[in-house]
C-alpha positions as CSV (number, residue, x, y, z in Angstrom):
1,X,-46.8,65.0,110.6
2,X,-43.8,66.5,108.7
3,X,-40.4,66.3,110.3
4,X,-38.3,69.2,111.1
5,X,-36.3,69.0,107.9
6,X,-39.5,68.8,105.8
7,X,-40.9,71.9,107.7
8,X,-37.8,74.0,106.9
9,X,-37.9,73.0,103.4
10,X,-41.7,74.0,103.1
11,X,-40.9,77.2,104.8
12,X,-38.0,78.3,102.7
13,X,-40.0,77.2,99.5
14,X,-42.8,79.1,100.4
15,X,-41.3,82.2,102.1
16,X,-40.8,84.5,99.2
17,X,-44.4,83.6,97.7
18,X,-46.1,84.4,101.3
19,X,-44.2,86.9,103.0
20,X,-44.2,90.5,101.5
21,X,-41.0,91.7,100.0
22,X,-40.6,94.7,102.2
23,X,-41.0,92.5,105.3
24,X,-38.5,89.8,103.9
25,X,-35.8,92.7,103.1
26,X,-36.5,94.2,106.8
27,X,-36.0,90.6,108.5
28,X,-32.5,90.6,106.4
29,X,-31.7,93.9,107.7
30,X,-32.4,92.9,111.4
31,X,-29.9,89.9,110.9
32,X,-27.1,92.0,109.7
33,X,-27.5,94.3,112.5
34,X,-27.2,91.6,114.9
35,X,-24.2,90.1,113.2
36,X,-22.5,93.4,113.1
37,X,-23.5,94.0,116.8
38,X,-25.0,97.2,115.9
39,X,-27.2,98.3,118.8
40,X,-27.8,101.8,117.7
41,X,-29.4,100.5,114.5
42,X,-31.8,98.3,116.0
43,X,-34.3,100.8,117.5
44,X,-34.8,102.7,114.4
45,X,-35.5,99.5,112.4
46,X,-38.0,98.7,115.0
47,X,-39.9,101.7,114.3
48,X,-40.0,100.8,110.6
49,X,-41.4,97.3,111.3
50,X,-43.9,98.7,113.7
51,X,-45.1,100.9,111.0
52,X,-45.5,97.9,108.4
53,X,-48.0,96.3,111.1
54,X,-50.8,98.9,110.0
55,X,-50.3,97.9,106.2
56,X,-52.6,95.5,104.5
57,X,-50.7,92.3,105.0
58,X,-51.6,88.5,105.1
59,X,-51.5,86.9,108.6
60,X,-47.9,85.1,108.1
61,X,-46.5,88.4,107.1
62,X,-47.9,90.1,110.3
63,X,-46.7,87.2,112.1
64,X,-43.1,87.5,110.7
65,X,-43.0,91.4,111.6
66,X,-44.0,90.7,115.1
67,X,-41.4,87.7,115.3
68,X,-38.6,89.9,113.8
69,X,-39.5,92.7,116.6
70,X,-39.3,90.3,119.2
71,X,-35.9,88.9,118.0
72,X,-34.7,92.5,117.9
73,X,-35.4,93.1,121.5
74,X,-33.6,89.9,122.5
75,X,-30.7,90.9,120.3
76,X,-30.6,94.3,121.9
77,X,-30.4,92.4,125.2
78,X,-27.7,90.3,124.0
79,X,-25.4,92.9,122.3
80,X,-25.8,95.5,125.2
81,X,-25.2,92.6,127.7
82,X,-27.8,94.2,130.5
83,X,-30.6,93.1,132.2
84,X,-33.4,95.2,130.5
85,X,-37.0,94.5,131.7
86,X,-38.4,96.8,129.2
87,X,-36.7,94.8,126.3
88,X,-37.8,91.5,127.9
89,X,-41.4,92.9,128.2
90,X,-41.3,93.9,124.6
91,X,-39.8,90.6,123.4
92,X,-42.8,88.7,125.2
93,X,-45.5,90.9,124.3
94,X,-44.4,90.5,120.4
95,X,-44.0,86.9,120.6
96,X,-47.2,86.5,122.1
97,X,-48.8,88.6,119.3
98,X,-47.2,86.2,117.0
99,X,-48.8,83.2,118.5
100,X,-52.2,84.9,118.9
101,X,-52.3,85.4,115.3
102,X,-51.4,81.6,114.9
103,X,-53.8,80.2,117.4
104,X,-56.8,82.4,116.1
105,X,-56.4,81.4,112.4
106,X,-54.0,78.4,112.1
107,X,-53.7,76.3,115.2
108,X,-56.2,73.4,114.3
109,X,-55.6,74.1,110.3
110,X,-55.2,71.0,108.3
111,X,-54.7,72.8,105.0
112,X,-51.6,72.0,103.0
113,X,-51.6,75.6,101.7
114,X,-48.4,77.9,101.5
115,X,-49.7,80.3,104.0
116,X,-50.4,77.4,106.7
117,X,-46.8,76.0,106.2
118,X,-45.1,79.4,106.5
119,X,-47.5,80.1,109.8
120,X,-46.6,76.8,111.3
121,X,-42.7,77.3,110.9
122,X,-43.1,80.9,112.4
123,X,-45.1,79.7,115.3
124,X,-42.9,76.5,116.0
125,X,-39.8,79.0,116.4
126,X,-41.8,81.6,118.3
127,X,-43.1,79.1,120.8
128,X,-39.6,77.8,121.2
129,X,-38.1,81.5,121.8
130,X,-41.0,82.5,124.1
131,X,-40.4,79.0,126.2
132,X,-36.9,79.8,126.6
133,X,-37.6,83.6,127.6
134,X,-40.4,82.3,130.2
135,X,-37.8,79.6,131.5
136,X,-35.2,82.2,132.3
137,X,-38.0,84.3,134.1
138,X,-39.2,81.3,136.1
139,X,-42.5,80.9,134.7
140,X,-41.9,77.1,134.1
141,X,-45.7,76.3,133.6
142,X,-46.3,78.4,130.5
143,X,-42.9,77.6,129.3
144,X,-43.7,74.0,129.2
145,X,-46.8,74.8,127.3
146,X,-44.9,76.7,125.0
147,X,-42.3,73.9,124.2
148,X,-45.0,71.4,123.9
149,X,-46.9,73.5,121.5
150,X,-43.7,73.9,119.3
151,X,-43.7,69.8,119.2
152,X,-47.0,69.6,118.5
153,X,-46.0,71.3,114.9
154,X,-43.0,68.8,114.5
155,X,-42.2,66.3,117.1
156,X,-38.4,66.0,116.1
157,X,-38.0,69.8,116.6
158,X,-35.0,69.1,118.8
159,X,-34.4,72.6,119.9
160,X,-37.8,72.4,121.7
161,X,-37.5,69.1,123.2
162,X,-34.0,69.9,124.4
163,X,-34.9,72.9,126.0
164,X,-38.0,71.2,127.5
165,X,-35.8,68.7,129.2
166,X,-33.5,71.4,130.5
167,X,-36.3,73.1,132.0
168,X,-37.8,70.0,133.7
169,X,-34.5,69.1,135.1
170,X,-34.5,72.5,136.9
171,X,-38.2,72.6,137.7
172,X,-38.3,69.1,139.3
173,X,-36.3,70.0,142.6
174,X,-38.7,73.1,143.3
175,X,-41.7,70.4,143.6
176,X,-43.2,70.0,146.9
177,X,-43.5,66.4,147.1
178,X,-41.1,63.4,146.4
179,X,-43.3,61.6,143.8
180,X,-43.9,65.1,141.9
181,X,-40.2,65.4,141.6
182,X,-39.6,61.9,140.3
183,X,-42.3,62.5,137.7
184,X,-40.6,65.4,136.5
185,X,-37.4,63.4,136.3
186,X,-39.2,61.0,134.3
187,X,-40.4,63.6,131.8
188,X,-37.0,65.1,131.9
189,X,-35.5,61.9,130.7
190,X,-38.1,61.4,128.0
191,X,-37.5,64.5,126.4
192,X,-33.8,63.9,126.4
193,X,-34.2,60.7,124.7
194,X,-36.5,62.7,122.2
195,X,-33.6,65.0,121.6
196,X,-31.3,62.1,121.1
197,X,-33.2,60.8,118.3
198,X,-33.6,63.9,116.7
199,X,-30.2,65.6,117.5
200,X,-29.4,65.8,113.6
201,X,-32.0,68.9,113.8
202,X,-30.0,70.6,116.7
203,X,-28.6,74.0,115.4
204,X,-25.2,73.3,117.6
205,X,-24.3,69.7,118.9
206,X,-22.8,71.4,122.2
207,X,-26.3,72.1,123.4
208,X,-26.8,68.4,123.6
209,X,-23.5,67.8,125.4
210,X,-24.7,70.4,127.9
211,X,-27.9,68.4,128.4
212,X,-26.1,65.0,128.8
213,X,-24.1,66.7,131.6
214,X,-27.4,67.1,133.8
215,X,-28.8,63.6,132.8
216,X,-25.4,62.1,134.0
217,X,-26.2,63.3,137.5
218,X,-28.8,60.8,137.8
219,X,-27.8,57.5,139.3
220,X,-27.7,54.6,136.8
221,X,-29.8,52.5,139.0
222,X,-32.5,55.2,139.1
223,X,-32.0,55.5,135.2
224,X,-32.5,51.8,134.7
225,X,-35.1,50.9,137.1
226,X,-37.3,53.8,136.9
227,X,-36.5,56.7,134.1
228,X,-36.1,54.4,131.3
229,X,-39.1,52.3,131.9
230,X,-42.9,53.3,131.4
231,X,-44.6,55.0,134.2
232,X,-47.0,53.1,136.2
233,X,-49.7,55.6,137.5
234,X,-52.6,55.0,140.0
235,X,-56.1,54.6,138.7
236,X,-58.7,57.5,139.5
237,X,-62.2,56.3,139.3
238,X,-65.2,58.4,140.0
239,X,-68.5,57.6,140.9
240,X,-71.0,59.1,138.3
241,X,-70.9,60.0,134.5
242,X,-71.6,63.8,135.4
243,X,-68.4,63.9,137.5
244,X,-66.4,61.8,134.9
245,X,-67.6,64.4,132.1
246,X,-66.6,67.2,134.2
247,X,-62.8,66.2,134.9
248,X,-62.4,64.6,131.5
249,X,-63.4,68.2,129.9
250,X,-61.1,70.1,132.5
251,X,-58.4,67.9,132.0
252,X,-58.0,68.7,128.4
253,X,-57.5,72.2,129.4
254,X,-55.3,71.5,132.3
255,X,-57.4,73.3,134.8
256,X,-56.7,71.3,138.0
257,X,-54.5,72.3,140.6
258,X,-51.9,69.5,140.5
259,X,-48.3,70.5,139.2
260,X,-47.9,67.2,137.4
261,X,-50.6,68.1,134.9
262,X,-48.1,70.1,133.1
263,X,-46.4,66.8,131.8
264,X,-49.0,64.1,132.4
265,X,-52.6,64.5,131.2
266,X,-53.7,61.5,133.2
267,X,-57.0,61.2,135.1
268,X,-54.9,60.5,138.3
269,X,-54.0,64.2,138.1
270,X,-57.6,65.5,137.6
271,X,-57.5,66.7,141.0
272,X,-56.7,69.8,143.2
273,X,-53.9,68.3,145.3
274,X,-51.6,71.1,145.6
275,X,-51.4,72.7,149.3
276,X,-49.1,74.8,151.3
277,X,-46.1,72.9,152.4
278,X,-46.9,73.2,156.5
279,X,-46.4,70.2,158.7
280,X,-48.9,69.4,161.3
281,X,-49.2,70.3,164.1
282,X,-49.8,73.8,162.7
283,X,-49.2,76.9,164.4
284,X,-52.3,79.6,164.9
285,X,-50.4,81.6,162.2
286,X,-50.3,78.7,159.6
287,X,-53.9,78.0,160.3
288,X,-54.6,81.3,159.2
289,X,-52.7,80.9,156.1
290,X,-54.2,77.6,155.5
291,X,-57.7,79.0,155.9
292,X,-56.9,81.8,153.5
293,X,-55.4,79.3,150.9
294,X,-58.3,77.1,151.1
295,X,-60.6,80.0,150.4
296,X,-58.6,80.8,147.3
297,X,-58.8,77.3,146.1
298,X,-62.7,77.1,146.6
299,X,-63.1,80.5,144.7
300,X,-61.0,78.9,142.1
301,X,-63.0,75.8,141.9
302,X,-66.3,77.9,141.7
303,X,-65.0,80.0,139.1
304,X,-63.9,77.0,137.1
305,X,-67.1,75.2,137.4
306,X,-69.2,78.0,136.4
307,X,-66.9,78.3,133.2
308,X,-67.3,74.6,132.9
309,X,-71.0,74.8,133.1
310,X,-71.5,77.6,130.4
311,X,-69.0,75.9,128.2
312,X,-70.5,72.7,127.8
313,X,-74.2,73.1,128.4
314,X,-76.6,74.1,125.7
315,X,-78.4,77.4,125.6
316,X,-81.9,76.0,126.3
317,X,-84.0,78.4,128.4
318,X,-83.7,77.8,132.2
319,X,-86.8,77.9,134.1
320,X,-85.6,80.8,136.1
321,X,-85.6,82.9,132.7
322,X,-89.5,82.0,132.3
323,X,-91.9,84.9,133.4
324,X,-89.2,87.3,133.5
325,X,-90.7,90.2,131.9
326,X,-87.9,92.0,130.1
327,X,-88.7,94.8,127.6
328,X,-87.5,94.0,123.9
329,X,-85.0,96.9,122.7
330,X,-84.0,95.1,119.3
331,X,-80.3,94.4,120.3
332,X,-80.6,90.8,120.7
333,X,-79.1,91.2,124.3
334,X,-79.0,87.9,126.3
335,X,-80.2,88.3,129.8
336,X,-80.2,84.6,130.5
337,X,-79.2,83.0,133.6
338,X,-76.2,81.1,131.5
339,X,-75.3,84.6,130.5
340,X,-75.2,85.7,134.3
341,X,-73.3,82.6,135.3
342,X,-70.7,83.4,132.6
343,X,-70.3,86.8,133.6
344,X,-70.1,85.6,137.3
345,X,-67.3,83.2,136.3
346,X,-65.3,86.0,134.7
347,X,-65.8,88.3,137.7
348,X,-64.8,85.4,140.3
349,X,-61.7,84.5,138.3
350,X,-60.5,88.1,138.1
351,X,-61.0,88.7,141.9
352,X,-58.7,85.8,142.8
353,X,-55.7,87.7,141.9
354,X,-56.2,90.4,144.6
355,X,-57.0,87.6,147.4
356,X,-53.6,86.1,146.4
357,X,-52.1,89.4,146.3
358,X,-53.5,89.7,150.0
359,X,-51.8,86.3,151.0
360,X,-48.4,87.3,149.4
361,X,-48.3,90.7,151.2
362,X,-49.1,89.0,154.6
363,X,-46.9,86.1,154.2
364,X,-44.0,87.8,152.8
365,X,-44.5,90.8,155.1
366,X,-44.4,93.4,152.2
367,X,-46.2,96.0,154.4
368,X,-48.9,97.1,152.2
369,X,-51.9,98.1,154.6
370,X,-55.9,98.3,154.1
371,X,-56.9,99.2,150.6
372,X,-53.5,99.7,149.3
373,X,-53.3,95.8,148.9
374,X,-53.8,94.6,145.4
375,X,-52.0,92.0,143.1
376,X,-50.5,94.8,141.0
377,X,-49.3,97.0,144.3
378,X,-47.3,94.2,146.1
379,X,-44.5,94.0,143.4
380,X,-43.9,97.8,143.6
381,X,-41.5,99.9,145.6
382,X,-43.8,103.0,145.9
383,X,-47.1,103.8,145.1
384,X,-47.7,106.9,142.7
385,X,-51.1,108.7,142.6
386,X,-52.4,110.2,139.4
387,X,-50.3,113.4,139.5
388,X,-47.2,111.4,139.7
389,X,-46.7,112.0,143.5
390,X,-45.5,109.1,145.7
391,X,-47.9,108.6,148.6
392,X,-46.5,105.4,149.9
393,X,-43.5,103.7,150.2
394,X,-43.4,100.0,150.8
395,X,-41.6,98.9,153.7
396,X,-40.3,95.3,152.3
397,X,-40.4,95.7,148.5
398,X,-40.8,91.8,147.8
399,X,-38.4,91.7,144.8
400,X,-35.4,92.8,146.6
401,X,-36.3,91.2,149.9
402,X,-36.9,87.8,148.2
403,X,-34.8,88.3,145.2
404,X,-33.1,84.6,145.2
405,X,-36.5,83.1,145.4
406,X,-37.2,81.9,141.6
407,X,-41.0,81.4,142.0
408,X,-41.5,84.9,143.6
409,X,-39.7,86.0,140.4
410,X,-42.2,83.8,138.5
411,X,-45.1,85.5,140.0
412,X,-43.6,89.1,139.5
413,X,-43.4,88.3,135.7
414,X,-46.9,87.0,135.8
415,X,-48.2,89.9,137.2
416,X,-47.1,91.9,133.8
417,X,-49.8,90.0,132.1
418,X,-52.4,92.6,133.8
419,X,-53.0,95.8,132.4
420,X,-52.8,99.0,134.8
421,X,-52.2,102.1,132.9
422,X,-50.6,102.9,129.5
423,X,-47.4,104.0,130.8
424,X,-46.7,100.6,132.1
425,X,-45.7,97.8,129.6
426,X,-47.9,94.6,129.6
427,X,-46.5,90.9,128.0
428,X,-49.7,90.1,126.3
429,X,-52.2,91.5,123.8
430,X,-55.0,90.3,125.8
431,X,-54.0,92.4,128.9
432,X,-55.8,95.8,128.1
433,X,-58.9,93.9,126.7
434,X,-59.4,91.7,129.9
435,X,-59.1,95.0,132.2
436,X,-61.5,97.0,129.9
437,X,-64.1,94.0,130.0
438,X,-63.6,93.6,133.8
439,X,-64.3,97.3,134.2
440,X,-67.0,97.5,131.8
441,X,-68.9,94.4,133.7
442,X,-68.3,95.9,136.9
443,X,-69.0,99.5,136.7
444,X,-70.4,100.2,133.1
445,X,-73.0,98.7,130.8
446,X,-71.9,95.7,128.9
447,X,-74.2,93.6,127.0
448,X,-74.0,90.5,124.9
449,X,-75.9,91.3,122.1
450,X,-75.6,93.5,118.6
451,X,-76.1,97.1,118.6
452,X,-78.8,98.0,116.7
453,X,-79.5,101.8,117.6
454,X,-77.4,104.6,118.5
455,X,-75.8,104.4,122.3
456,X,-74.1,107.0,124.3
457,X,-72.8,104.6,127.3
458,X,-73.9,101.0,126.3
459,X,-71.0,98.7,125.2
460,X,-71.5,95.3,123.5
461,X,-69.4,92.1,123.3
462,X,-69.9,88.4,122.6
463,X,-70.5,85.5,125.0
464,X,-67.6,84.0,123.4
465,X,-65.0,86.9,124.2
466,X,-66.1,86.5,128.0
467,X,-65.5,82.9,127.9
468,X,-62.3,83.0,126.4
469,X,-61.2,85.8,128.6
470,X,-62.5,83.9,131.8
471,X,-60.4,80.8,130.3
472,X,-57.3,82.9,130.1
473,X,-57.8,84.3,133.9
474,X,-58.4,80.7,135.0
475,X,-55.1,79.6,133.4
476,X,-53.2,82.4,135.0
477,X,-55.0,82.0,138.4
478,X,-53.9,78.1,138.3
479,X,-50.3,79.1,137.3
480,X,-50.3,81.7,140.0
481,X,-51.6,79.3,142.9
482,X,-49.1,76.6,142.0
483,X,-46.1,79.3,142.2
484,X,-47.4,80.6,145.4
485,X,-47.2,77.1,147.0
486,X,-43.9,76.3,145.5
487,X,-42.7,79.9,146.5
488,X,-43.6,79.3,150.2
489,X,-42.0,75.8,150.1
490,X,-38.7,77.5,148.7
491,X,-38.7,79.9,151.5
492,X,-39.4,77.3,154.3
493,X,-36.6,75.1,152.8
494,X,-34.0,78.0,152.7
495,X,-34.8,78.5,156.3
496,X,-34.2,75.1,157.1
497,X,-30.9,75.1,155.4
498,X,-29.8,78.2,157.1
499,X,-30.8,76.5,160.6
500,X,-29.0,73.6,159.8
501,X,-25.8,75.6,158.8
502,X,-26.0,77.5,162.2
503,X,-26.1,74.1,164.0
């Protein structure tokens, strides 16, 4: 793996030959606008950049355009010095467009071509910027993924390891169990040492001094006896090979409900350990919430298992598909049991979010009633109909009532990954496609096959697209379930602190 300095040299040597001149010039314009603190000049330049996206450019050039647009919205926030959700939404969206192109075309590339080298450098910077944005918004889980992906490109990219260590220091005390906090401290210290080794690559050495001040808060005995030593993790054994294959496969994708899986892909974390932080004996109301959470976990488990089965098993005909008299239409549609399981996995994963929305509405007493409860609605202050009229005012808007809960903030920003209507910004290029797929599966005619004749209402997709979108939903559901438990824990700990202060 080339080191960071080599990555910079490769990027600079190949930038002019790979990236179109019009885009290189625009990058310089954006830089000058920021240095001159010219906020008024940035929006029209963004429009010029957006117009370039429709041109015939290679993938690295389009990545650079999205990267520049994302940075421009970040620069607007910095220059204007205001909290702007719209700028943040746009920044996240364009960084994710950049990385979607990279992951689709170059993530596993072993080519030594100029295009790959340029794409890798843009992606490394984009992962780090995206990680920083998510860290600020409380979405620690996906931020960790971003920093780790940047380090996969160059493991001595000190800005990524430094920011990851900062994040882990902040995320550790939000964990429910003491041993989880200790594991996060250990990972924090590991990435601090990694940053120390690569500190020559830092853009500003003051960043490292800030991290050192955090590390100095650890007791020296704690450092010597635990943080600076290899971890000793418990063994986890299973009874049969089928279960071993299942757990090892899902471990690769970090789909188990254990917070430590973000930092340690060890078999002992291939379990769904997270639960609500209630202590026995439970009150009747706590039992209700535990029952609802158990249902959420089992529905997640079901969707995940179906995704696993359809992702790993071959396409041989199942006995239930035999003697099923279907009329051939020539479009190669798949009506097999496996394809039906894949659709069910998608629908089960999608339905989890409204179930979690119901939990949030009840636990945090948001005040939505009956059919008004949905994962998107619980974050609003007012519900507006298709004519733009307010038809319900939410009694206790969660974002104002629980503004000091960082995990509530994380869930709020996670819901922006879901499409609702064109007037509302989303933070991922996949949002509208997943929304449309869900609508077509539930209410329209969506087939996996190849269109071979004129159709008026039938739409076509591929099993691969359903499988990939199901995986995206499972990752989001896992992230949301963990944040939910941590948000409840934060709320309860806050109440405990308030009670102790009163005493």
